[in-house]
N, C-alpha and C positions, 0 to 999 in steps of 0.2 A: 273327737272320734270321726266326725264327718270330713275333716280336712285330709286325713291320711290317704284315702283312696284318690283324692284329687292331685296329690303330689306327683304321682307317676303319669297322670292323665295330661297334664300341661305339657311336659316335654314331648309326649307322643303326638299331641295335636300340632305343636310347633314343627316337629319333624315332618309330619304329613303335609302341612302347608308348604314347607320349603321343597319337599320332594315333588309336590304337585306342580309348582312353578318350574322346577328343573325339567320335569317330564314334558310339560307344555312347550318349553324352549327347544326341545329336540325337533319339533316339527315346524319351526319358523325358519324362513330364509334369512341367512345372515346379511344378505345384501339389502334387506328391507329395514335396516336400522334407521329409525326415524331421526332426522336431523333437527336439532332445536333451531336452526337458522332458516328452515323453510317457512316462508311467510314473513320474514324479517328483512330489513335492509342489508344488502351485501356489505360485508366488512370492507373498510377502506384499505387501500394500499397504494403505494406509488413505487413501482419497480422498474428497473432498467429493462429495455427491450433486448431480447437475446441477439438480434441481428443489428441493432443500433444502440449500443450501451449508453450513448450520450443522450438518448431520448427515454422518457419515462411514460408509463401508462398507468392509469388508475380506473377503477370502476366508474368514476364520475365521467370519464371520457366516453363511456359507452351509453350514457343517459340518452333516452329517446329511442333506443333500439332494443329489441329482444336479442339476446346473445347467449352463447354457451361459454362456460369456463371449463376447460379440460385440463386437469392436473395430470402431468406426465413426467417421465424422466427417461434418459437414455439407458439407464441400468435396469429399468422395469421390464420384466419378461411379459407381464400381462398387457403392457402398453403396446407391444408388438402385435398382440392378438387383435386389439381394437383399431389399430392404426389404419388399416385399409378402409374400414367403415368411415373414419373421420376424413380420409382423403376423398372418398366418394361423396360424402356429404358436402364437403367444401366445394366440390365441382358443381353442385346444384345451385350454389349461392343463395340457398334458402335462409340461412342464418349465419352471422359471423361467429367464428370459433376463435376464442382467445386461449392461447396455451399458457399454462403456468408450469414452467420447468422447475420441478421440485427437488431440492437438495442435490443438484447436479452441477458438474463442472460446465461452464458456458461452452467451451470448445467441444466437449462431448455432445452437448445438446445440439449445437449447430451441425456437427458432423452427422449425427443421427438423422436429423431432418433432411440433410443433403442426400443421404443414402436411401431414405425411406419415403421421401416426399413430405412436403410441408403443407398441412391442411389449415394452418393458422393464419388468420388475418394479421395477427401479431402474437408473439410469444414473449413472455417476460420471465426474468430469472428470479427465483426464490431460493437462493443458494443456502441460506440458513434455515429455511423452513418456517419462518415466522408468519408469513402471509398464509401459508397452508394451515397452520395451527389456528389462526384467526377464523379461517373458513371452515374449521371443523374437519379437516382432512384426516381420515383414519389411515390411509395408505393410498398408493397410486395403483392404477388410475382411478380417478373420480371425475364426474362431470356434473356441472350445475347449470340449470336453466335460470336465466335472470331476465326479468321483465323490463319494460321501458322505464319504469320508475326506479330501477335498481334493486328490486326486491327478488330474493331467491324464491323460485317457485317449485323447484324439483332438484333432488340430488340423486345421482346414480352412483352407487358404490360398486367398485370393480369395473372390469372392462365393459364397454358398450357392446351390445349384441344387436343383430339385425331386428330381433323381436322387440327389444326395448326401444329402439329407434322408431320402428313402425307403429307400435301399439301405444307407446307412452310419450316419448320425447317429441317427435315431430307433430303429433296432434296437439300437444300442449303449445309448442312453438307457434303453430298456425292460429290457435285460439288467441294467444297473447298478441300476435301481430294484428289480428282482426279487431281487437278491442281497443 
């Protein structure tokens, strides 16, 4: 007789807990999805360079430097939004920017950089998207800050903004370069 009132109470409690999580999720910024790779070694790749397909680049080639990996594509509308910031950042020579041309045709990527400016020290081709998957790319654009030891220290989901650069990314880059 004491179990009958509990039968309806259990589904109500489960529903309330699920509803609470969903309600709390409404107030979170989707760009703040935590990456499981932050604090871990950057995934390895060896990809052909966009402008010199006979040469390859890997994260190991960047060891000893703090650098940014910017995942972009010529077909990406949001990439157009952030691109002027990347061009301006590249002119400061504060930090090398490596481009990962994601699921793009090489000719389209080269033409896009010719038309819009090339902020990348080097850009590599990830035509099948496998390297992007290994890096945990949700979509383009995304930008990663990688330290001297090759450890990912930050991930920006979505287009870079002036605020994100000034308040988060550049202070982090400077701290990592100083250490």
